[in-house]
N, C-alpha and C positions, 0 to 999 in steps of 0.2 A: 422747325427748321429742316430743311428737305435735306435727304441722304444723299451723298455721293454716290456716282455710278459705280466703284469698286466697291463701296460698302453695301449695294445692293444684288450684287453679283453673289450667286450661292456657289461654295466650292463643292469639286467633286470628288468625293473621297473613294470611286473606284480607276484602278490602272486602265491605259489601253494594254487589248490583248491580241492576240493574232484573232479572235473572234472579230475584232474591227476589221478583218481583212487585209491585216498590214503583216509582212513579217517581222515584227521587232525583235525576236533572237538573232536573226541573219544583222538587222541593222546593227544592234548594240555587240554582235562580234566584230563589224566592221570599227566601229568606235574605240572598244577597248583594244582591237588589234592594232588601228593607227594609233591611238594614248603611245601605245609601248611601244611602236615602231618608231614614235618621232620623236621618244624620252631621251633617250642619249644624244642622238644631234643637238635636240633643243638645249640641252646642258653646256655640250660644247659651245655651241652657236652664242648662246649669252654669254659667255668669258669674253667673246669680240664683239661684242656687242649687236649682234648680229642677229634675225629671225628667220622663220622658215622661208621668205622669201628668195634671202639671201642662198639659205641652201638648195633649192630651186636652181637658181643662176648658176652657182656655182657646178652643180651636178650636171646639168648639162650644155656649159661652157666646157666642160671637162670630158664631157662622152662625144662630143661633136665639136672639137677645136675649128674656128673658124666661121662657126655658126653667126649668121649677119643677125644684126637687133631686130630685124623685122620676122627673120625665121624664128628667134627666141619667143617675141611677142604671142605667135602663133602656135607653138608648144607649149606657152604657159597659159593662155588666153588671160592674160593680163594688159592693160592701158600702158601706153606708153608713159604717162606720169606716175602710174605704181613701179614701173620698171626704172625711170628714170632716178630716182632716189635711190633705189638698191644698187643699180649698175654704177653710179658716180663714185660710192661708199666702196664696193669693191674694187674698184679703177685707183681710187686716191688712195686706198691703203695696200695695192699691191699684191692681190690678188687675182684681178684679170687686166688684160692688156686690149686698149681696142686699137685696129688698126684700120688705115683708109683699104676697102676692096681691091683687090687685083683687078678684076674683071668688070668691076661699075665703081668707079670712085666716087660715086655716091654711096655707096653701102657702107656701113661700118661692120668689120668681121671682129668676133669677140674670141681672145683664146686665153689660157690658163696660162700662169704665170708657175713656177715652181714653186712658191707659196702656195699657191691657189691649186695645185694640183695635191699638197699634200692636204690642206684643209680638206678638200674631196676626198680623198683617201681615208682621212681620218673621221669622217660624218659617216661614210660606205661602210665603215669596218663593223660598229656594233650592230649596226642593219643588216648585214650580210652576216652575221653570226646570229642574228635572231633568226631569220630565214633560213640560212643550216639546220638551226637546232629543230626547227620546226617539218621540213622535208626529211630530219634522219628518220621520221615515224611513219613516212609515204616511201612507196616504192617507184619506179618508174613512170608507170603508169596513172599514178595519182599526182604524182607531178604534172605531168601533161594536163590531167581534169583540170588543176589548178589555173597553170596557163591558162587555158580553153576559157577557164569561167571569168580570170581576171581581164583579159582581152574582149570577151564579152560586153563588161561592164563598160568599157569606153564606147562613145559614138563611133558609130561604123564610119562615118565620114573621115571620122581623128585616127583609125587604127594603122594608117599606112604609116603616120609619124612613130609608131613602134616599130616596124620593120625596117626604118631606115636609121635604127641605132646598131652600132656596134655588137655584134653578139644579142642579137635581138631576140627575146623569149620565145622558145619553141626551137631555138637552132642550137640550144647549147648544153641538152641534157648529155650527150654524150663527152662533153667535156667537165674536167673537175674546175670547178672555182674555188680558186684558192685566194687565201687572203694575202693581203701586201705582208713582207716580211715584217714592216717595223710593227706589224697589230696583232700577231700572236703571242 
């Protein structure tokens, strides 16, 4: 009887290391930081039957009220089809409203509702606390280095999207980023 290809494969018992030319420790720090950065919002989202796609939509619609569907697709780099389901849920449950564009009636502008604003703040609060706790170990120069590093991770052609946000990273060092009263 012939062996199946999987049975013939030999197990590799040595781990990948930096000797393989990859910065695995940095990659793993990103994995673990992202895991913990998203864990609190994930728990809250699950109570609504929502996921990370909902979080991203709620976040950007709250940061840029009036964002068009086309602009949101460009920011999230997802397909219309994948956005359609998430957006429909958020509209149907009253977190976002869609309004015909004032400048171009073919466009659909997205705005948060009070319920959507509350959800965005509730999702951002634990992430803000986590970032604030990590930044307490750093001085102002270190924060600027972190911001520069994170911006550098973004594709150069897409970095302009960061600058379009209110209080874009790099412009808030002198401001105290306060948590909303309800989350303290």
